[in-house]
C-alpha positions in Angstrom: -0.1 0.1 0.0 2.7 2.3 0.9 4.3 2.0 -2.9 0.7 3.1 -4.3 0.7 5.8 -2.2 4.3 6.9 -3.3 3.0 6.5 -6.9 -0.3 8.3 -6.3 2.1 11.3 -4.6 4.6 11.1 -7.8 1.5 11.1 -10.5 0.3 14.0 -8.6 3.4 15.8 -9.0 3.8 15.2 -12.6 0.1 16.3 -13.2 0.7 19.6 -10.9 3.9 20.4 -12.9 2.0 19.8 -16.6 -0.9 21.7 -15.6 1.4 24.8 -14.4 3.6 24.5 -17.9 0.4 24.4 -19.9 -1.0 27.3 -17.9 2.0 29.6 -17.7 1.4 31.4 -21.1 -2.3 32.0 -20.1 -1.1 33.3 -17.1 1.5 35.7 -18.5 -0.5 36.9 -20.9 1.8 35.8 -23.6 -0.7 33.0 -25.3 -3.6 30.9 -25.0 -3.8 27.9 -22.5 -2.9 25.1 -24.7 -3.0 21.4 -22.9 -0.1 19.6 -24.1 -0.9 15.4 -25.0 1.1 13.0 -23.3 2.0 11.8 -27.1 3.4 15.5 -27.6 5.7 15.2 -24.6 6.8 11.8 -25.6 7.6 12.8 -29.1 9.4 15.7 -27.6 11.5 13.5 -24.9 12.0 10.5 -26.4 10.7 9.7 -30.2 12.9 6.8 -30.6 11.3 5.1 -27.7 7.5 5.9 -29.2 8.5 4.4 -32.1 9.7 1.1 -30.9 6.7 1.1 -28.4 4.2 1.6 -31.3 6.1 -1.2 -33.5 6.2 -3.3 -30.6 2.3 -2.9 -29.9 1.2 -3.1 -33.3 3.5 -6.3 -34.3 2.1 -8.2 -31.1 -1.5 -7.2 -30.9 -3.9 -6.4 -33.6 -3.6 -2.6 -35.4 -6.6 -1.7 -33.5 -5.2 -1.9 -29.9 -2.8 1.1 -30.9 -5.0 3.1 -33.3 -7.9 3.1 -30.5 -6.9 1.9 -27.0 -3.4 3.3 -26.9 -3.5 6.5 -28.7 -6.9 7.4 -26.9 -5.0 7.7 -23.6 -1.8 9.1 -25.1 -4.1 11.7 -26.7 -5.5 13.0 -23.6 -3.7 16.0 -22.2 -1.0 15.3 -19.5 -2.5 16.9 -16.3 -5.5 14.6 -16.9 -4.1 11.5 -17.2 -1.6 11.4 -14.5 -4.3 13.2 -12.3 -6.5 10.3 -12.9 -3.4 7.9 -12.3 -2.8 9.7 -9.1 -6.6 9.3 -7.9 -6.6 5.8 -9.1 -3.3 4.8 -7.2 -4.2 6.9 -4.2 -7.7 5.2 -3.7 -6.0 1.7 -4.0 -3.4 2.7 -1.6 -5.8 4.3 1.2 -5.9 3.2 4.5 -8.5 0.6 5.5 -10.4 0.6 8.3 -11.4 -2.9 9.8 -15.0 -2.9 11.1 -15.6 -5.4 14.2 -18.9 -6.6 14.4 -19.7 -8.2 17.6 -22.9 -10.3 18.2 -24.4 -11.5 21.3 
């Protein structure tokens, strides 16, 4: 559970940094708010890795998996995807309270 809470905080950090990066031009008045998708970040940071991942997924699964499933997630804004991952991991890593029921 501690690992999931750590991942939740890491994903939340990435989401906040991505949101601030996308919103900074709008706050400064230098441009409109433009949300950057995950695939755009990936193309900018590691294009060879993106191409290798795409090739591997297309070769090992039907082509529709890349075109519909994977691209639908990668086209989401970065702060949305990582925010959802943070919520999901935070929910799974929460402290669970045990309920003690006594029957007389």
